[in-house]
C-alpha positions in Angstrom: 123.8 107.3 108.4 120.8 109.5 109.1 119.7 109.1 112.7 117.8 110.5 115.7 115.5 113.5 115.0 116.5 113.7 111.3 115.3 110.1 110.9 112.2 110.8 113.0 111.4 113.8 110.7 111.9 111.6 107.6 109.4 109.1 109.0 106.9 111.9 109.9 107.3 111.1 113.6 108.3 114.6 114.6 107.3 118.2 113.8 110.6 119.5 115.2 112.4 121.9 112.9 116.0 120.8 112.3 119.0 123.2 112.1 121.3 120.3 111.1 121.1 116.8 109.9 121.8 114.2 112.6 124.3 111.6 111.2 125.7 108.6 113.1 129.2 107.3 112.7 131.1 104.5 114.6 132.6 105.8 117.8 136.1 104.8 116.7 135.8 106.7 113.4 137.2 110.2 113.1 135.8 113.0 111.0 138.5 115.3 109.6 136.3 117.8 107.7 132.6 118.5 107.4 130.9 120.2 104.5 129.7 123.8 104.9 126.2 122.7 103.7 124.2 120.9 104.8 125.1 121.4 108.4 125.7 118.1 110.1 125.4 117.1 113.8 127.7 114.1 114.1 126.7 111.4 116.7 129.3 108.8 117.7 127.6 105.4 118.2 129.1 102.2 119.7 129.5 99.4 117.1 126.5 97.6 118.6 124.3 100.6 118.3 125.6 101.7 114.9 125.1 98.3 113.2 121.5 97.7 114.1 118.5 98.6 111.9 120.2 100.0 108.8 118.2 100.5 105.6 119.0 102.2 102.3 116.5 104.6 100.8 116.3 105.6 97.2 114.6 108.9 96.6 114.8 109.8 92.9 118.5 109.9 92.0 119.6 110.0 95.6 120.4 107.1 97.9 121.1 107.4 101.6 121.4 105.1 104.6 119.0 105.7 107.5 118.0 103.7 110.6 114.6 102.0 110.3 111.7 103.5 112.2 111.9 101.2 115.2 115.6 101.8 115.7 115.0 105.5 115.4 112.4 105.4 118.2 114.7 103.4 120.4 117.6 105.7 119.9 115.4 108.8 120.7 114.2 107.1 123.9 117.8 106.2 124.8 119.1 109.8 124.2 115.9 111.4 125.6 117.8 113.6 128.0 119.9 115.1 125.2 117.0 115.3 122.7 114.3 116.5 125.2 111.4 114.9 126.8 108.7 116.7 124.7 110.4 115.6 121.5 110.7 112.1 122.8 107.1 112.0 123.8 106.0 113.3 120.4 108.1 110.7 118.5 106.9 107.8 120.6 103.2 108.8 120.6 103.2 109.4 116.8 104.9 106.0 116.3 102.3 104.2 118.5 99.5 105.7 116.4 100.9 104.3 113.1 99.3 101.2 111.5 102.7 100.0 110.3 104.3 99.9 113.7 106.1 96.8 114.8 106.1 96.6 118.6 108.0 93.3 118.7 110.9 94.8 116.7 110.8 97.9 118.9 111.1 95.9 122.1 113.7 93.6 120.6 115.9 96.6 119.6 115.3 98.3 123.0 116.5 95.2 124.8 119.5 94.8 122.5 120.5 98.5 123.0 120.2 98.7 126.8 117.0 100.6 127.1 114.4 97.8 127.4 113.2 98.7 130.9 112.8 102.4 130.1 111.0 101.6 126.8 108.6 99.3 128.6 107.8 102.0 131.2 107.1 104.5 128.4 104.8 102.0 126.6 102.9 101.2 129.8 102.1 104.8 130.3 101.3 105.7 126.7 99.4 102.5 125.6 
């Protein structure tokens, strides 16, 4: 499942240059081997966080699963200390300027995933 900054880059929310693709797997799952290429950054998500906001994208002959744009923004705010404040600010600001944003879904996801108060504070400052 494509997540975090890799998903943000896919949605054009970030200009951050990635060294690896962020992929989410359930916390209880184990990864025995990873491919040499592309380099993957494995993120272990709780079941509640893993199961929300999944969509499948078809790009030519390729299909992949990725979190939707609102779930991506919520995850980046939740993991802001690991990702970095500048990257978090860029993602959230870019999202807020999009015409297709869905603030109701963003707030709903944030509340479901235990970062509702933090998200509301960010939105108060940026909007």
